[in-house]
C-alpha positions as CSV (number, residue, x, y, z in Angstrom):
1,M,-3.3,-19.3,-14.2
2,N,-4.2,-16.9,-11.9
3,R,-2.2,-13.3,-11.9
4,T,-2.4,-10.3,-10.1
5,S,-3.6,-7.2,-11.6
6,I,-1.8,-3.7,-11.2
7,S,-2.7,-0.6,-13.0
8,F,-0.4,2.9,-13.1
9,S,-0.9,6.2,-13.4
10,N,1.2,7.5,-15.9
11,K,3.1,9.7,-13.5
12,I,4.3,6.4,-12.4
13,T,8.2,5.6,-13.6
14,F,9.6,2.2,-13.9
15,V,11.5,1.9,-11.0
16,Q,8.6,2.6,-9.3
17,K,6.2,0.0,-10.7
18,H,9.0,-2.9,-10.0
19,L,8.9,-2.0,-6.8
20,A,5.3,-1.6,-6.1
21,K,4.8,-5.6,-8.0
22,K,7.7,-6.5,-5.7
23,V,5.8,-5.0,-2.5
24,I,1.8,-6.4,-3.5
25,K,3.6,-10.3,-4.8
26,L,5.2,-10.4,-1.3
27,V,2.1,-9.3,0.9
28,L,-0.5,-11.1,-0.8
29,K,2.2,-14.1,-0.9
30,Q,2.7,-13.9,3.2
31,L,-0.5,-13.2,4.1
32,E,-1.7,-16.1,2.1
33,Q,-4.2,-14.2,0.4
34,P,-5.3,-15.4,-3.5
35,S,-2.8,-14.0,-6.1
36,N,-6.1,-12.7,-8.7
37,V,-6.2,-9.1,-7.4
38,E,-5.9,-6.2,-8.8
39,V,-4.8,-2.8,-7.4
40,C,-4.1,0.7,-8.9
41,I,-1.5,2.8,-7.9
42,S,-1.2,6.7,-8.4
43,V,1.6,8.4,-7.8
44,V,0.5,12.3,-7.7
45,G,2.6,15.0,-6.6
46,D,2.0,17.8,-3.4
47,Q,-0.5,20.1,-5.1
48,E,-3.1,16.9,-5.7
49,M,-2.2,15.3,-2.5
50,Q,-3.1,17.8,-0.2
51,E,-6.3,18.6,-2.2
52,L,-7.4,14.8,-2.4
53,N,-6.7,14.8,1.5
54,N,-8.9,17.7,2.1
55,V,-11.9,15.9,0.1
56,Q,-11.3,12.7,1.3
57,R,-10.0,12.7,5.1
58,K,-11.0,16.7,5.6
59,V,-6.9,17.3,6.6
60,N,-6.2,19.3,4.6
61,R,-2.3,19.3,3.8
62,V,0.1,16.9,2.4
63,T,0.1,13.2,3.4
64,D,2.6,10.8,2.0
65,V,-0.6,7.8,1.0
66,L,-3.9,7.3,0.9
67,S,-5.5,4.0,0.6
68,F,-8.8,3.6,-1.2
69,P,-10.5,0.2,-0.1
70,A,-12.8,-1.8,-2.2
71,L,-13.7,-4.4,-0.2
72,E,-14.9,-4.6,3.0
73,L,-12.2,-6.9,4.5
74,K,-11.4,-7.0,8.4
75,A,-7.5,-7.4,9.3
76,G,-5.8,-10.7,8.7
77,E,-9.8,-11.8,6.9
78,K,-8.7,-13.5,3.6
79,I,-10.3,-12.7,0.1
80,N,-13.3,-15.1,-0.8
81,E,-11.0,-17.9,-2.3
82,K,-14.1,-18.4,-4.9
83,E,-14.5,-15.3,-5.9
84,A,-10.9,-14.5,-7.0
85,L,-11.1,-18.3,-9.1
86,F,-13.5,-17.0,-11.3
87,E,-12.6,-12.9,-11.3
88,K,-10.1,-10.5,-10.0
89,S,-10.6,-9.2,-6.6
90,Y,-10.6,-5.2,-6.6
91,L,-9.1,-4.3,-3.7
92,G,-8.8,-1.3,-4.4
93,D,-6.8,2.1,-5.0
94,I,-3.2,3.3,-3.6
95,V,-2.1,7.0,-4.4
96,I,1.0,8.1,-2.9
97,C,2.8,11.5,-3.0
98,S,6.1,11.1,-4.7
99,T,7.2,14.3,-3.2
100,Q,6.5,13.7,0.2
101,I,8.2,10.0,0.0
102,K,11.3,12.2,-1.1
103,R,11.2,14.4,2.2
104,Q,10.3,11.8,4.6
105,A,13.2,9.7,2.7
106,K,15.4,12.0,3.5
107,E,14.2,12.7,7.2
108,F,14.1,9.0,8.1
109,G,17.8,8.3,6.7
110,V,16.3,5.5,4.1
111,T,16.0,5.6,0.3
112,Y,13.6,6.8,-1.5
113,S,12.9,3.4,-3.1
114,Q,13.5,2.1,0.6
115,E,10.5,4.7,1.7
116,F,8.9,4.3,-1.0
117,Q,7.8,0.3,-0.6
118,R,7.0,0.8,2.8
119,M,4.2,3.2,1.9
120,V,3.0,0.4,-0.7
121,L,3.4,-2.0,2.4
122,H,1.3,0.2,4.4
123,S,-1.1,0.9,1.7
124,M,-2.0,-2.9,1.0
125,L,-2.5,-3.6,4.4
126,H,-5.1,-0.8,4.7
127,L,-6.5,-2.6,0.9
128,L,-6.6,-5.6,3.7
129,G,-8.4,-4.8,6.1
130,Y,-5.7,-3.2,8.6
131,D,-5.9,0.1,10.7
132,H,-4.0,2.0,13.2
133,I,-6.1,4.4,14.3
134,K,-7.0,2.1,17.6
135,T,-3.8,1.6,20.0
136,A,-5.1,-2.1,19.5
137,D,-5.2,-2.2,15.6
138,E,-1.9,0.2,15.3
139,K,-0.7,-3.1,17.1
140,K,-2.1,-5.3,15.0
141,M,-0.8,-3.8,11.9
142,H,2.6,-3.0,13.1
143,A,3.7,-6.5,13.8
144,V,2.7,-7.5,10.1
145,E,4.1,-4.7,8.2
146,F,7.1,-4.8,10.2
147,P,8.5,-7.9,9.0
148,L,7.4,-7.9,6.0
149,Y,9.5,-4.6,5.3
150,E,12.0,-5.9,6.8
151,K,11.9,-8.7,4.5
152,L,11.9,-6.5,1.5
153,T,14.4,-4.1,2.6
154,K,16.9,-5.4,5.1
155,I,15.8,-2.5,7.9
156,K,13.9,-3.2,11.2
157,L,11.6,-1.0,12.5
158,S,10.6,-1.2,15.9
């Protein structure tokens, strides 16, 4: 039986693990992707996230989440089903800054859990080839992201 494999850093809580699994399974199912994939999720603090953001993106500030795709998928492209049948497709890594998520949750008037789910969802879409650098790509990403977030949290994004 094909199963999603999620590796977690040692700083992630039981609740965060539960939320991440819920989001990842929903994204894969709703986007009709194979479930036989692997994702690694790390939770870090401000300093580590700022350093990572500076090294990877040349942006010397804390950010909420970073995604490191392992596959070169385009938005909406399916993972190769034949390959996924025989071995797990490694989608990539997600790094979440817990303290930034707390600040954003307060700023947006949502719970920490809701914001954490939004960041995992957002990052999963990046691993699956979605992006928001160009306006057209952002619209395509939001058209997928917003309904999925609403399904998870019952919160409508506009």
